[in-house]
C-alpha positions, 0 to 999 in steps of 0.5 A, spaced: 469 525 493 470 530 487 472 527 480 477 532 477 478 528 470 477 521 467 480 517 461 479 511 458 485 507 457 487 503 451 484 496 454 478 499 456 479 501 463 476 507 466 481 512 470 478 517 474 483 522 478 479 525 484 480 529 490 477 528 497 478 534 501 485 536 500 487 529 498 488 527 491 487 520 488 486 515 482 480 510 481 481 505 476 475 501 474 474 495 469 471 496 462 465 492 464 463 488 470 456 484 471 456 486 478 459 491 483 466 490 482 470 488 489 476 493 490 483 493 492 486 499 495 493 500 492 498 503 497 503 508 494 510 508 495 512 515 498 515 518 492 508 522 490 503 519 485 506 522 479 513 519 480 509 512 482 504 512 476 507 507 471 508 502 477 501 504 480 497 504 473 500 497 471 498 494 477 491 497 476 490 494 469 493 487 471 487 487 477 482 490 472 483 484 467 481 480 473 475 484 475 477 488 480 477 496 481 483 499 484 484 506 487 490 510 490 491 516 494 497 521 495 500 520 502 501 525 507 507 530 505 508 527 498 506 529 491 502 536 491 500 535 498 503 540 503 510 539 505 511 536 512 517 539 515 518 533 521 517 528 516 522 531 511 527 532 517 526 524 519 528 522 512 534 527 512 536 523 518 535 517 515 539 518 509 545 521 513 545 515 517 545 510 511 550 514 507 555 514 513 554 506 514 551 507 521 545 503 524 538 506 523 536 508 530 529 506 533 528 514 534 529 515 526 524 510 524 519 512 529 519 519 527 519 517 520 514 512 520 509 512 526 506 520 524 505 517 517 501 511 519 497 515 524 495 520 519 495 516 513 490 510 516 484 515 517 485 518 510 485 511 507 478 509 511 475 516 509 477 514 502 474 507 503 467 510 505 467 515 499 469 509 494 464 504 497 458 509 496 459 509 488 454 504 485 460 500 481 464 498 487 462 493 492 466 489 497 470 485 499 476 490 499 483 488 499 489 492 500 496 492 496 503 494 497 505 501 500 509 502 507 508 496 510 506 499 517 500 503 514 498 496 511 499 493 518 495 498 522 489 498 516 489 490 517 488 491 525 483 497 525 479 497 518 474 491 518 472 492 511 479 489 509 478 482 508 485 480 505 492 484 504 498 483 500 504 487 503 510 489 501 516 488 506 520 494 503 520 499 509 523 500 516 518 498 521 518 501 528 518 496 534 511 498 536 508 495 530 510 488 532 505 488 537 500 491 532 502 485 527 500 480 533 493 483 532 492 482 525 488 476 523 486 477 515 489 472 510 496 475 508 501 475 502 507 478 504 513 480 498 520 480 500 526 482 496 532 479 499 537 484 497 533 490 498 538 495 500 533 500 503 530 494 508 532 491 514 531 484 512 531 481 519 526 486 521 521 484 515 522 476 517 520 478 524 514 482 522 512 476 518 513 472 524 509 476 528 503 477 524 497 473 528 494 471 521 492 463 520 493 464 513 500 468 511 505 467 506 511 469 505 514 470 498 522 472 498 525 473 491 532 475 490 534 482 487 533 489 490 527 494 492 524 494 485 526 488 482 520 484 484 519 478 478 513 478 474 511 471 477 511 474 484 506 479 482 502 474 478 501 470 485 499 476 489 493 477 484 491 469 485 491 471 492 486 476 491 482 472 486 482 467 492 480 471 497 475 477 494 471 473 489 
């Protein structure tokens, strides 16, 4: 893990950009903590970290006020990472179907999501290795946001993640429902009821499939980016309850 820059934000949060091999990332740590801080992994949307930065840093600063360190990494094929022609073709097929008012086929969803999950999850695990090696960061670890299939896979395969806040705003391959049944950690799922790019019924079915004994669904009216502040506050309380 190579730190490429650092700056102190006006609330005292230390922001460091880093690279892990070819993968760019950002780490935020609170101004002062009496012990190694628990960590929340911030799953980014597939827009690139530069475009998503305002939303990510707002979440990071909110978490830092509660005593959490946070970190994010660039998704494969996003931002400044090498182009991924197969993923770009799947995205183009998705847009074509949606613009034509046609149903989005399982084949398109699988081609768009499953290779991304297969590549992104090991990268998150490598980033977690590097982050937990830093003296100012300890456990436990939470995961927040991002492509919901990535969060689902991580919840199954990564035992260091103790709780997760998942955003139901992306298409879900049918094979992920079987993985969801293997999830046992506490979950807090956010769903925007009028999300124009999300299959609401699939999101509800996925929530039903999760095997966790503690799982909460917060559904609010509004589109993809209209998550109300109080819903974010409830997610923060969830992490305080489970990670501190």
